[in-house]
SERO-4910 file (N, C-alpha, C, O; in steps of 0.05 Angstrom, whole numbers):
BEGIN
 pado doro    nc1    nc2    nc3   cac1   cac2   cac3    cc1    cc2    cc3    oc1    oc2    oc3
  Pro    A     21    -26      3      6      4      2     14     24     -1     31     27     18
  Lys    A     14     44    -13     21     72    -23      2     92     -5    -22     94     -4
  Asp    A     25    107     11      8    136     12     17    159     -1     40    168     -1
  Val    A     -6    169    -12     -2    190    -29     -1    217    -17    -24    224    -10
  Gln    A     18    234    -12     13    261      6     14    280    -20     24    278    -42
  Met    A      1    297     -9     -7    321    -30      4    345    -14      3    347     11
  Ser    A     17    366    -31     13    391    -21     -6    413    -33    -14    434    -22
  Asp    A    -11    403    -56    -28    416    -70    -41    399    -89    -28    391   -108
  Ala    A    -72    389    -87    -86    364    -93    -88    376   -129    -82    360   -147
  Ser    A    -95    399   -133    -93    403   -159    -76    393   -179    -82    390   -202
  His    A    -49    386   -167    -30    374   -186    -29    347   -193    -13    338   -209
  Leu    A    -44    335   -181    -48    306   -180    -63    295   -199    -83    309   -203
  Pro    A    -60    272   -217    -74    262   -240   -106    252   -224   -109    242   -202
  Asp    A   -121    257   -238   -145    245   -230   -143    216   -220   -154    207   -200
  His    A   -130    204   -235   -129    173   -228    -95    165   -231    -84    166   -253
  Val    A    -83    159   -207    -60    152   -204    -56    120   -208    -64    107   -188
  Pro    A    -47    107   -224    -43     77   -225    -22     71   -209     -7     88   -199
  Ala    A    -20     44   -204     -5     30   -191     24     19   -204     43     10   -191
  Ser    A     20     22   -237     43     23   -243     39     43   -274     19     56   -280
  Val    A     60     41   -289     58     60   -313     61     47   -336     84     39   -339
  Asp    A     43     42   -357     54     26   -382     44     41   -409     21     47   -418
  Pro    A     65     45   -418     89     41   -424    106     59   -400     93     77   -390
  Ile    A    130     56   -393    146     74   -375    157     93   -390    170     86   -410
  Pro    A    152    123   -386    160    142   -395    188    141   -408    207    130   -395
  Ala    A    193    153   -436    221    153   -438    233    178   -428    225    201   -425
  Pro    A    264    162   -420    281    181   -401    293    201   -419    297    201   -444
  Glu    A    297    219   -401    318    245   -418    334    237   -438    345    215   -435
  Glu    A    337    252   -460    351    234   -479    387    241   -465    404    223   -468
  Ala    A    395    263   -453    420    264   -440    426    242   -427    446    231   -436
  Lys    A    413    231   -407    414    208   -387    423    186   -404    446    176   -405
  Leu    A    404    182   -417    403    158   -434    428    152   -454    435    129   -461
  Ala    A    441    178   -463    462    175   -480    484    176   -461    504    165   -470
  Glu    A    486    183   -439    507    177   -421    512    146   -404    530    134   -392
  Ala    A    488    141   -409    491    110   -398    493     90   -422    495     65   -419
  Leu    A    491    103   -446    502     89   -469    529     86   -478    541     67   -488
  Ala    A    538    111   -471    565    116   -470    584    103   -448    607     98   -452
  Ala    A    570     98   -425    591     88   -402    587     50   -409    603     33   -400
  Ile    A    562     43   -427    558     19   -429    582     12   -457    599     -7   -457
  Ala    A    579     26   -473    601     20   -500    625     23   -482    633      0   -480
  Gly    A    641     38   -467    664     40   -459    673     21   -439    694     25   -427
  Ala    A    659      3   -436    667    -19   -408    676    -37   -422    669    -41   -446
  Glu    A    698    -55   -406    712    -80   -419    693   -102   -407    684   -120   -421
  Lys    A    688   -101   -382    672   -122   -363    648   -114   -354    644   -112   -329
  Pro    A    629   -108   -371    604   -101   -357    592   -125   -345    596   -148   -352
  Val    A    575   -115   -324    553   -139   -319    523   -131   -315    518   -116   -297
  Ile    A    505   -140   -330    475   -139   -317    469   -143   -288    486   -155   -275
  Tyr    A    454   -136   -280    450   -141   -249    418   -132   -246    411   -109   -240
  Gly    A    399   -153   -252    370   -146   -253    354   -162   -228    361   -183   -217
  Gly    A    331   -144   -224    314   -148   -196    289   -154   -203    281   -162   -225
  Gly    A    276   -149   -180    241   -150   -183    231   -131   -200    213   -135   -216
  Gly    A    245   -108   -197    236    -82   -211    231    -90   -242    216    -74   -255
  Ile    A    239   -107   -252    237   -115   -277    206   -123   -288    194   -114   -307
  Gly    A    199   -144   -269    178   -156   -272    155   -137   -262    134   -139   -275
  Ile    A    155   -121   -241    136   -100   -233    130    -85   -257    107    -82   -267
  Ala    A    151    -75   -267    151    -52   -289    139    -69   -319    136    -56   -340
  Asp    A    133    -92   -317    119   -108   -340    142   -105   -365    136    -96   -387
  Ala    A    172   -116   -356    194   -106   -376    208   -128   -381    232   -127   -388
  Val    A    194   -152   -378    210   -175   -377    219   -179   -412    240   -189   -418
  Asp    A    202   -173   -427    206   -176   -457    229   -153   -459    250   -157   -471
  Ala    A    224   -134   -449    240   -116   -459    267   -125   -448    284   -127   -466
  Phe    A    274   -130   -422    295   -135   -413    317   -161   -429    341   -162   -432
  Arg    A    298   -175   -437    310   -200   -454    320   -188   -478    339   -198   -489
  Gln    A    307   -166   -487    312   -158   -511    339   -143   -513    354   -141   -532
  Phe    A    343   -134   -489    368   -118   -478    390   -130   -479    410   -121   -491
  Val    A    389   -157   -462    408   -178   -461    418   -188   -484    442   -190   -489
  Asp    A    396   -196   -503    403   -205   -525    422   -184   -549    439   -187   -566
  Ala    A    410   -166   -540    423   -141   -561    455   -136   -552    471   -131   -569
  Thr    A    462   -139   -527    484   -124   -512    505   -150   -513    530   -150   -514
  Lys    A    488   -170   -512    510   -200   -504    524   -189   -477    546   -198   -473
  Ile    A    515   -176   -463    530   -165   -432    519   -193   -410    496   -197   -405
  Pro    A    540   -208   -400    536   -225   -381    514   -213   -355    511   -191   -345
  Thr    A    501   -237   -350    473   -217   -334    473   -239   -312    478   -263   -316
  Val    A    464   -226   -281    459   -239   -262    434   -231   -249    425   -209   -257
  Leu    A    420   -243   -230    395   -233   -216    391   -238   -191    403   -257   -180
  Thr    A    373   -223   -179    366   -232   -147    354   -248   -148    351   -260   -169
  Leu    A    341   -255   -126    319   -274   -115    295   -270   -131    283   -287   -143
  Arg    A    289   -235   -128    266   -228   -133    267   -228   -169    246   -233   -182
  Gly    A    292   -223   -182    293   -225   -206    288   -248   -222    283   -246   -246
  Leu    A    291   -271   -207    287   -300   -226    266   -297   -240    247   -283   -232
  Gly    A    266   -313   -270    247   -310   -288    251   -286   -305    233   -282   -321
  Ala    A    265   -273   -305    273   -247   -323    287   -257   -340    280   -249   -362
  Leu    A    307   -274   -342    315   -294   -361    315   -323   -356    315   -330   -333
  Pro    A    314   -340   -376    309   -365   -376    331   -373   -365    351   -359   -368
  Ala    A    331   -400   -349    358   -407   -336    378   -416   -358    401   -411   -353
  Gly    A    372   -427   -381    385   -437   -399    397   -413   -419    408   -418   -440
  His    A    393   -386   -411    399   -364   -429    434   -365   -432    449   -372   -414
  Pro    A    441   -360   -452    474   -361   -458    487   -342   -442    511   -346   -437
  His    A    477   -323   -435    484   -295   -430    478   -294   -390    484   -276   -375
  Tyr    A    465   -316   -385    461   -315   -360    475   -330   -335    472   -355   -333
  Leu    A    490   -316   -315    511   -327   -302    492   -337   -274    507   -348   -258
  Gly    A    473   -338   -267    456   -346   -247    454   -328   -232    464   -306   -237
  Met    A    438   -334   -208    425   -323   -184    453   -303   -166    475   -313   -164
  Leu    A    448   -282   -157    469   -266   -146    460   -272   -114    437   -275   -105
  Gly    A    489   -272    -97    477   -276    -67    486   -303    -53    486   -322    -68
  Met    A    491   -307    -31    505   -327     -9    494   -350    -26    511   -367    -33
  His    A    462   -354    -36    457   -386    -51    451   -376    -79    430   -380    -92
  Gly    A    472   -363    -86    477   -357   -118    491   -375   -125    494   -397   -114
  Thr    A    504   -364   -149    529   -384   -163    551   -372   -161    552   -347   -160
  Arg    A    571   -385   -159    594   -375   -163    599   -357   -182    608   -334   -178
  Ala    A    594   -366   -204    602   -350   -226    590   -325   -227    605   -307   -235
  Ala    A    566   -319   -219    551   -291   -217    558   -274   -198    552   -250   -198
  Asn    A    571   -287   -179    583   -268   -152    615   -260   -159    624   -240   -149
  Met    A    629   -275   -175    653   -270   -187    651   -249   -207    669   -233   -210
  Ala    A    629   -248   -219    632   -233   -244    626   -207   -233    642   -188   -236
  Val    A    603   -204   -221    597   -172   -200    623   -158   -183    626   -134   -179
  Gln    A    640   -181   -175    659   -167   -159    684   -162   -176    702   -150   -164
  Glu    A    689   -169   -203    705   -165   -219    698   -149   -247    715   -146   -265
  Cys    A    673   -139   -247    663   -122   -267    676    -91   -263    684    -80   -243
  Asp    A    674    -82   -285    684    -47   -291    657    -33   -291    654     -9   -287
  Leu    A    638    -51   -296    610    -22   -302    587    -48   -292    585    -71   -301
  Leu    A    573    -35   -272    553    -52   -259    524    -43   -275    517    -21   -267
  Ile    A    509    -53   -292    481    -43   -302    459    -53   -287    446    -75   -289
  Val    A    457    -35   -271    429    -42   -248    401    -35   -265    396    -14   -277
  Val    A    387    -57   -263    361    -54   -278    344    -65   -261    345    -90   -260
  Gly    A    323    -52   -243    302    -56   -222    313    -70   -207    302    -92   -204
  Ala    A    337    -66   -190    343    -75   -170    353    -61   -150    366    -41   -156
  Arg    A    348    -69   -119    358    -52   -101    385    -54    -99    392    -78   -102
  Phe    A    404    -38    -95    434    -34    -90    443    -43    -65    443    -29    -45
  Asp    A    451    -69    -65    462    -77    -37    475   -109    -40    464   -128    -51
  Asp    A    496   -108    -29    508   -136    -27    492   -163    -18    492   -168      6
  Arg    A    482   -177    -34    463   -204    -29    480   -222    -15    471   -239      0
  Ala    A    511   -219    -20    527   -243    -10    535   -232     17    528   -245     36
  Thr    A    548   -211     20    557   -203     49    548   -185     61    559   -178     82
  Gly    A    524   -170     51    510   -157     66    538   -123     71    536   -103     85
  Lys    A    556   -131     58    578   -100     60    573    -84     32    579    -91      9
  Leu    A    565    -66     38    555    -49      8    588    -40     -2    594    -39    -26
  Ala    A    609    -35     20    634    -34      3    650    -52     -8    672    -46    -18
  Glu    A    641    -73     -6    648    -95    -21    636   -107    -44    642   -129    -54
  Phe    A    619    -91    -52    597    -99    -72    609    -86    -99    613    -62   -103
  Ala    A    614   -105   -115    627    -88   -145    643    -66   -143    635    -46   -154
  Pro    A    668    -66   -126    679    -50   -109    695    -27   -130    698     -3   -126
  Asn    A    706    -45   -158    719    -27   -177    700    -17   -202    708     -9   -224
  Ala    A    677    -17   -193    652    -15   -219    639     12   -221    626     20   -202
  Arg    A    641     25   -238    623     50   -250    591     38   -245    589     14   -239
  Val    A    573     51   -248    547     43   -241    527     66   -263    526     90   -265
  Val    A    513     42   -278    488     52   -290    462     41   -275    460     18   -267
  His    A    446     59   -274    419     46   -256    397     55   -276    396     76   -288
  Leu    A    379     33   -276    357     34   -291    336     27   -274    337      4   -264
  Asp    A    316     45   -270    293     41   -259    267     53   -260    267     77   -266
  Ala    A    242     39   -256    220     56   -257    216     72   -234    201     91   -238
  Asp    A    225     70   -213    225     82   -185    249    101   -181    271     95   -171
  Ala    A    243    123   -191    263    149   -186    271    149   -162    295    155   -162
  Cys    A    261    146   -139    273    145   -116    290    124   -110    300    126    -88
  Glu    A    298     97   -125    317     80   -124    346     84   -130    366     75   -120
  Ile    A    340    104   -155    364    104   -165    387    126   -148    383    149   -142
  Gly    A    407    111   -144    429    131   -125    421    127    -96    432    138    -78
  Lys    A    401    111    -92    391    103    -58    411     95    -42    415    111    -23
  Leu    A    429     72    -44    454     72    -28    476     76    -37    494     77    -19
  Arg    A    487     81    -67    504     83    -75    501    104   -102    481    104   -116
  His    A    521    119   -105    525    139   -127    517    120   -156    523     96   -157
  Ala    A    505    132   -174    496    125   -196    515    137   -219    506    159   -223
  Asp    A    533    135   -232    549    150   -247    529    158   -272    534    178   -285
  Ala    A    506    142   -278    491    147   -299    463    138   -288    462    114   -285
  Gly    A    438    155   -281    411    141   -275    395    149   -299    394    171   -310
  Val    A    380    123   -307    360    127   -323    327    120   -313    320     97   -307
  Arg    A    314    138   -312    292    133   -297    262    137   -310    262    149   -331
  Gly    A    244    130   -302    213    132   -308    197    133   -294    203    137   -270
  Asp    A    171    131   -299    146    121   -278    138    149   -263    130    167   -277
  Val    A    140    152   -233    128    174   -224    135    198   -232    119    216   -236
  Ala    A    159    201   -235    178    228   -243    162    240   -270    164    264   -273
  Ala    A    148    226   -289    137    234   -312    104    243   -301     90    258   -315
  Trp    A     97    235   -283     68    248   -274     62    273   -270     77    284   -254
  Pro    A     42    287   -280     35    318   -274     43    322   -247     35    305   -231
  Gly    A     60    346   -236     61    352   -211     84    342   -194     89    353   -172
  Tyr    A     99    323   -202    114    299   -185    142    321   -182    152    331   -161
  Glu    A    151    325   -213    178    337   -214    175    376   -196    193    390   -190
  Thr    A    142    382   -193    149    409   -184    132    412   -153    119    431   -143
  Gly    A    139    384   -144    131    380   -114    100    388   -107     93    403    -89
  Gly    A     85    375   -124     55    375   -121     48    355    -99     30    358    -82
  Trp    A     66    331   -102     61    308    -88     83    292    -84    104    298    -96
  Gly    A     81    270    -66    103    253    -61     88    220    -55     64    216    -53
  Val    A    106    204    -54     98    180    -55    111    166    -27    135    167    -27
  Gln    A    100    154     -7    106    142     12     93    116     20     70    113     15
  Asp    A    106     97     32     99     66     41     78     77     67     84     94     84
  Ala    A     58     66     66     40     76     87     46     70    114     43     86    133
  Ala    A     56     40    116     72     36    147     88     50    142     83     63    162
  Ala    A    109     64    131    135     84    136    127    113    143    142    131    151
  Ala    A     98    112    137     90    144    144     70    139    176     53    154    185
  Val    A     79    116    186     61    119    215     74    131    232     62    145    248
  Pro    A    101    131    233    115    146    254    113    172    254    106    185    274
  Ala    A    120    183    229    113    216    233     88    227    244     85    246    259
  Arg    A     67    210    232     37    212    241     37    213    272     27    231    286
  Leu    A     51    185    281     50    192    314     54    208    329     41    212    350
  Leu    A     76    224    320     90    248    326     73    276    325     76    295    341
  Ala    A     55    277    304     41    295    300     45    320    303     32    334    319
  Ala    A     67    330    285     86    358    292     66    377    287     49    378    269
  Lys    A     70    395    310     56    417    303     68    448    297     92    453    302
  Ala    A     51    468    285     68    488    276     90    495    293     92    487    316
  Gly    A    110    511    280    133    525    297    150    502    316    171    509    327
  Glu    A    141    478    321    164    456    334    191    454    319    196    459    295
  Thr    A    206    446    335    230    441    334    239    406    332    241    391    351
  Val    A    242    399    306    241    365    302    268    357    298    285    370    285
  Leu    A    271    333    310    298    318    301    296    287    287    294    267    301
  Asp    A    297    287    261    298    265    251    325    248    247    342    256    232
  Met    A    326    223    263    354    212    263    353    190    238    334    176    234
  Cys    A    369    191    226    375    161    209    350    169    189    330    154    190
  Ala    A    351    192    168    329    199    158    325    199    136    303    207    128
  Ala    A    348    187    116    344    180     93    327    156     86    327    135     99
  Pro    A    312    161     62    309    182     40    301    201     44    311    219     31
  Gly    A    284    209     61    271    235     74    241    242     79    233    264     86
  Gly    A    226    219     73    201    215     67    192    216     96    169    210     92
  Lys    A    194    219    116    184    220    145    186    250    143    167    264    137
  Ser    A    213    258    147    220    285    148    204    309    130    195    330    139
  Cys    A    203    300    103    182    322     90    158    315     98    141    333     94
  Leu    A    149    293    108    119    295    112    109    312    141     87    323    144
  Met    A    130    309    162    135    324    191    135    353    180    117    367    190
  Ala    A    150    366    162    147    390    153    127    405    142    123    429    146
  Glu    A    110    384    125     88    391    111     66    397    132     51    417    133
  Met    A     69    374    151     51    373    179     52    400    192     31    413    197
  Met    A     80    412    200     76    434    211     75    458    190     87    479    198
  Gln    A     64    458    167     57    479    150     80    494    140     77    515    128
  Gly    A    103    484    145    123    503    130    134    523    152    147    543    146
  Thr    A    129    514    182    137    533    202    156    513    218    156    488    213
  Gly    A    173    526    239    189    510    252    215    499    238    224    510    218
  Arg    A    227    476    249    250    467    234    254    438    235    252    428    258
  Val    A    257    424    219    259    393    218    293    391    209    302    398    187
  Gln    A    310    380    236    335    376    227    340    339    216    335    320    231
  Ala    A    348    337    196    346    309    182    375    301    181    392    314    169
  Trp    A    380    281    194    408    272    203    417    250    187    404    229    191
  Glu    A    432    250    174    447    225    157    473    218    161    491    234    158
  Leu    A    476    192    169    513    179    171    532    189    150    551    203    156
  His    A    525    181    123    538    190     97    525    207     77    501    207     71
  Pro    A    547    225     66    539    241     58    521    238     29    503    253     20
  His    A    530    217     19    506    205     -2    478    204      2    459    213    -11
  Arg    A    480    192     26    442    188     33    433    217     43    409    223     39
  Ala    A    450    238     57    436    261     63    432    278     35    420    300     33
  Asp    A    443    264     16    440    278    -18    412    271    -21    399    291    -26
  Leu    A    397    247    -20    378    240    -25    353    255     -3    330    259    -11
  Ile    A    363    260     21    346    281     35    340    310     20    318    322     18
  Ala    A    362    317     10    364    346      7    348    352    -25    337    374    -31
  Ala    A    350    324    -42    333    320    -69    307    326    -63    295    343    -76
  Gln    A    294    309    -40    268    307    -31    259    335    -26    241    345    -38
  Val    A    272    347     -7    268    380      4    267    395    -24    247    407    -31
  Gln    A    286    394    -37    282    415    -59    261    408    -77    246    426    -82
  Arg    A    257    387    -88    230    379   -101    204    390    -91    187    401   -105
  Leu    A    205    385    -64    180    388    -55    176    420    -47    155    431    -42
  Gly    A    202    430    -48    199    459    -43    194    475     -5    183    495      3
  Leu    A    210    452      9    207    459     36    230    468     42    251    458     34
  Glu    A    228    493     60    244    511     68    251    507     95    272    517    103
  Asn    A    232    490    117    240    487    134    253    449    152    252    438    174
  Val    A    263    446    126    281    419    130    314    428    128    323    442    109
  Arg    A    326    421    143    355    420    144    373    391    141    386    381    159
  Pro    A    371    382    116    388    355    117    420    356    132    432    376    137
  Met    A    425    336    136    454    346    152    471    317    155    460    296    164
  Thr    A    494    319    149    509    294    155    525    295    185    544    310    191
  Arg    A    511    272    202    514    273    231    519    238    239    507    220    229
  Asp    A    536    236    254    538    212    266    523    217    293    530    233    311
  Ala    A    496    198    292    484    202    313    488    186    339    473    187    359
  Leu    A    509    173    336    521    159    360    541    183    378    545    181    402
  Lys    A    549    201    363    562    223    376    546    244    387    536    262    373
  His    A    541    242    416    522    260    434    540    288    431    564    291    433
  Arg    A    513    311    424    518    339    427    506    348    445    481    352    448
  Glu    A    528    354    463    508    367    485    493    396    488    477    402    505
  Glu    A    503    410    467    493    440    459    463    429    453    445    443    461
  Leu    A    458    407    440    429    404    429    415    393    459    391    391    458
  Asp    A    423    388    478    408    371    499    385    399    509    389    423    514
  Gly    A    356    379    510    334    398    516    328    411    506    317    429    518
  Thr    A    332    414    475    328    431    455    294    419    436    275    435    434
  Met    A    294    399    428    276    383    409    249    378    422    246    367    443
  Asp    A    232    385    409    199    386    417    195    355    411    179    341    424
  Ile    A    210    347    390    200    323    377    231    307    368    247    323    359
  Val    A    239    283    370    256    266    364    245    242    349    228    229    361
  Leu    A    255    233    324    248    210    316    269    196    310    285    207    294
  Leu    A    272    172    318    294    144    315    278    127    304    259    115    314
  Asp    A    288    127    277    275    102    255    302     89    257    319     97    241
  Ala    A    307     74    271    337     63    270    334     34    256    315     18    254
  Pro    A    368     34    244    383     15    235    368    -16    243    364    -17    268
  Cys    A    360    -39    227    343    -55    242    351    -81    216    361    -76    194
  Ser    A    345   -101    225    348   -122    203    331   -125    188    331   -147    176
  Gly    A    307   -107    179    293   -109    159    270   -132    156    255   -133    137
  Leu    A    269   -151    178    249   -173    178    226   -169    170    214   -190    165
  Gly    A    213   -145    166    182   -130    169    183   -128    134    161   -133    124
  Val    A    197   -124    121    197   -111     96    208   -138     72    217   -133     50
  Met    A    204   -169     84    212   -183     60    203   -186     36    213   -198     17
  Ser    A    178   -170     38    167   -168      5    175   -158     -8    174   -165    -31
  Glu    A    188   -138     -2    211   -121    -19    232   -130    -20    243   -127    -42
  Lys    A    245   -144     -1    274   -155      6    279   -184      7    298   -192     21
  Pro    A    263   -202     -9    265   -223      2    294   -241     12    293   -261     26
  Asp    A    321   -228      0    336   -239      9    348   -228     33    372   -229     38
  Val    A    333   -218     46    342   -213     78    343   -237     97    355   -237    118
  Lys    A    331   -254     88    325   -282    104    354   -301    102    360   -320    116
  Tyr    A    369   -288     76    394   -301     72    418   -286     85    441   -294     86
  Arg    A    407   -262     95    432   -242    103    437   -240    135    459   -236    147
  Val    A    408   -246    149    396   -238    180    416   -271    192    413   -295    187
  Thr    A    433   -257    208    442   -278    234    439   -275    260    437   -251    267
  Ala    A    437   -291    278    430   -290    303    459   -263    316    459   -245    334
  Gln    A    477   -271    301    501   -246    310    492   -222    300    486   -206    317
  Ser    A    487   -214    272    476   -196    264    458   -177    278    463   -153    280
  Val    A    434   -190    288    419   -176    301    422   -171    330    408   -156    344
  Asp    A    447   -188    337    451   -176    368    467   -151    365    463   -130    378
  Glu    A    482   -154    350    497   -128    345    479   -100    333    484    -76    337
  Leu    A    462   -108    321    440    -89    308    424    -77    334    417    -53    335
  Val    A    419    -96    354    398    -89    384    417    -71    402    408    -55    419
  Gln    A    447    -76    396    467    -62    412    463    -32    411    458    -16    429
  Leu    A    466    -30    377    472     -4    365    440      7    368    438     31    373
  Gln    A    416     -7    365    394     11    371    395     24    404    381     44    409
  Ser    A    409     13    422    409     14    447    420     38    453    413     54    469
  Asn    A    446     39    432    465     62    437    451     90    426    453    113    434
  Leu    A    437     79    403    430    107    388    407    117    404    399    138    394
  Leu    A    390    108    429    369    109    437    387    129    459    383    152    464
  Asp    A    407    114    470    409    132    502    431    156    488    437    172    505
  Ala    A    442    160    465    457    186    448    434    207    450    437    228    462
  Val    A    411    199    435    395    215    427    371    229    446    361    251    443
  Cys    A    365    210    466    343    214    485    347    240    503    328    251    513
  Pro    A    374    248    505    377    276    521    368    304    508    366    326    520
  Tyr    A    362    296    477    362    325    460    329    325    465    320    344    452
  Val    A    308    312    479    278    315    486    280    335    505    297    336    522
  Lys    A    259    354    502    253    372    519    233    363    539    215    348    531
  Lys    A    233    370    564    218    357    585    188    360    574    179    383    569
  Gly    A    175    343    571    143    345    560    149    342    531    128    340    518
  Gly    A    172    340    515    175    329    492    169    301    483    164    283    499
  Thr    A    169    299    459    166    264    454    189    252    439    207    264    428
  Leu    A    186    230    441    209    209    429    200    190    412    192    172    427
  Val    A    195    183    389    183    157    376    208    144    362    222    153    343
  Tyr    A    210    121    378    227     92    365    214     77    347    194     65    355
  Ser    A    222     74    318    208     56    304    236     37    285    259     45    278
  Thr    A    224     15    280    240     -5    261    223    -14    238    199    -12    241
  Cys    A    233    -25    215    217    -42    198    224    -78    202    226    -97    186
  Ser    A    225    -75    228    229   -108    238    204   -123    246    182   -112    243
  Val    A    205   -143    254    185   -162    270    194   -170    295    177   -177    311
  Leu    A    220   -169    303    233   -184    324    230   -170    352    235   -146    355
  Lys    A    222   -185    369    213   -172    396    236   -152    409    234   -131    422
  Asp    A    265   -171    400    291   -157    412    293   -128    400    305   -108    411
  Glu    A    282   -128    381    291   -101    363    269    -78    377    274    -55    384
  Asn    A    246    -90    378    220    -72    380    210    -72    412    220    -55    427
  Val    A    193    -88    421    178    -80    444    198    -83    469    199    -68    488
  Arg    A    215   -108    464    235   -113    486    264    -86    490    277    -78    509
  Gln    A    263    -79    464    283    -49    469    273    -28    477    285    -13    492
  Ala    A    248    -24    470    232     -1    489    226     -4    514    227     15    529
  Glu    A    220    -29    520    216    -35    553    243    -35    573    242    -33    597
  Lys    A    266    -36    558    293    -33    563    304     -9    566    321     -5    583
  Phe    A    294     12    546    298     41    547    279     53    568    282     77    572
  Leu    A    265     42    579    245     56    600    252     46    621    243     59    640
  Ala    A    264     27    625    275     17    649    302     36    658    306     47    679
  Arg    A    319     36    633    342     55    644    340     85    641    359    101    647
  His    A    316     93    631    311    120    633    279    130    642    261    137    626
  Pro    A    276    128    676    253    132    685    245    159    674    221    162    672
  Glu    A    262    181    666    250    204    661    233    207    637    225    229    629
  Phe    A    227    179    621    211    179    604    186    161    604    189    140    616
  Glu    A    168    164    595    140    150    601    127    141    575    126    157    556
  Leu    A    117    118    574     99    105    546     74    122    543     57    124    560
  Leu    A     74    133    523     52    149    513     26    120    497     32     99    487
  Pro    A      6    130    500    -12    112    482    -17    126    450    -18    150    444
  Leu    A    -19    104    432    -25    117    410    -47    137    406    -66    139    422
  Pro    A    -46    150    386    -66    172    385    -85    158    367    -82    139    351
  Glu    A   -112    176    372   -137    167    358   -138    165    331   -153    150    318
  Thr    A   -118    181    319   -116    182    287   -100    152    276    -95    146    252
  Ile    A    -94    136    298    -86    113    286   -114     92    287   -129     90    306
  Pro    A   -117     75    260   -148     63    260   -144     47    283   -122     40    290
  Thr    A   -167     39    294   -171     20    320   -171     -3    308   -167    -18    327
  Ser    A   -173    -19    282   -165    -37    273   -135    -53    276   -129    -77    273
  Val    A   -114    -26    285    -91    -38    286    -86    -25    321    -69    -35    335
  Arg    A    -97    -10    326    -88      4    345    -98    -16    374    -89    -14    396
  Gln    A   -118    -33    366   -129    -58    392   -100    -75    394    -98    -88    415
  Tyr    A    -79    -77    374    -58    -94    381    -33    -77    395     -9    -84    394
  Glu    A    -43    -57    408    -21    -41    419    -14    -58    454    -29    -68    471
  Thr    A     12    -54    454     24    -56    484     41    -43    485     35    -22    474
  Thr    A     60    -43    491     91    -26    496     95    -16    463    111    -25    448
  Gly    A     80      1    458     79      9    428     65     -7    410     52    -23    424
  Leu    A     61    -12    384     49    -19    361     67    -37    343     87    -26    334
  Gln    A     63    -62    336     73    -78    321     50    -80    302     27    -87    309
  Leu    A     61    -72    273     46    -77    247     62   -100    235     86   -100    229
  Leu    A     41   -125    231     47   -143    220     37   -149    183     14   -143    177
  Pro    A     49   -157    169     43   -162    139     18   -178    139     -3   -166    133
  Gln    A     16   -206    146     -4   -221    147    -29   -216    152    -49   -223    140
  Arg    A    -27   -195    185    -53   -186    198    -63   -161    190    -88   -158    190
  Asp    A    -49   -140    182    -55   -116    178    -52   -108    151    -56    -84    145
  Gly    A    -46   -124    134    -36   -121    100    -26    -97     90    -34    -83     72
  Ile    A     -2    -95    112     13    -70    111     40    -81    117     39   -102    130
  Glu    A     68    -72    111     94    -71    120    101    -82    146     84    -74    163
  Gly    A    113    -94    154    119   -103    186    132    -77    201    152    -84    214
  Phe    A    128    -59    203    136    -38    226    126    -43    252    106    -56    257
  Tyr    A    147    -28    273    139    -22    301    154      3    305    175     12    298
  Met    A    127     15    326    132     38    333    127     46    363    106     37    371
  Cys    A    139     58    381    136     67    403    134     93    408    153    107    401
  Arg    A    115    105    419    114    137    428    120    144    457    102    139    473
  Met    A    140    154    465    147    164    491    151    191    501    157    207    483
  Arg    A    149    200    524    147    227    525    161    232    553    157    219    574
  Arg    A    180    254    551    200    258    574    188    271    590    179    292    579
  Lys    A    183    269    615    168    272    640    177    302    643    199    310    636
  Lys    A    154    317    655    153    357    658    168    354    681    183    373    686
  Ala    A    167    333    699    177    335    732    204    314    733    216    311    755
***
């Protein structure tokens, strides 16, 4: 499910389809840049994902592979985009993929990403994924291009071509991802801190809820991800959002007691969004979860002093594990008696509010939405 957020409904088409057929033609300059990169590569590899099927582009993808004769690997969700016996198909990428596919990605000098999320299915370490390659990224979803790694050439279509998108009339955000921002119910003139904020959907939603007043600081650890926030802010024309490259683990005493609202959408296992990232189940281990739980705890301890007395802290993840969610929140409240649990607001539908305990866990199989957890807490006034 998608939540369409509108700053001006007059810019939105009468009917916004779930997909666009055909995908609008890319800008000629970007296409020429991508073709030049492909022509100049000595060891290119095509990296296809589930977006090929979603965009109904399997036939076009096969034609592209046949025409270029470039070795091709697929993600788990991309399986079927090429038949198993295709002469240029090296197999599935990742821990349970083929050696040929994984080696090709590691040795290539150009990675042509087509409808795939950019991360390392084999090791989970982005820095070790195609370390010597330039990137050409083709995707129907403009938000995916350059999301985790800079694209030397990006070719996009879909929502960017709909009326009002480029001019900031509206944006698209997953419905579950929007809930933490709605829990905070930011009011005009407030000061908000959004930690781990990329790609910026929550920051922008809170800024719009404040009707362009107040200030939202949107922090990200890596500059290229802070750039994603800045791009959204610029497109939507929001003047009250400040994207910043900051390490949230480094406590800043000058910010203590200055924030009306702090949102920590923490790094997590991602086990609540396996419908979009089915490879997650091959990469998550007991050790990696333990490390994430400790990181989440450290982040909560680092950022909670920024909340004013009477201010609000929301902790959220896209996980379904209790250690990352309800148990994490309970341990935080035990360590920090200056905070108290807040009930969910009535703006959250009764159909899911009935499952509230220490926070709220959304479940795909029960709620028809991605697996998200959120907990709203308040710093006591006395």
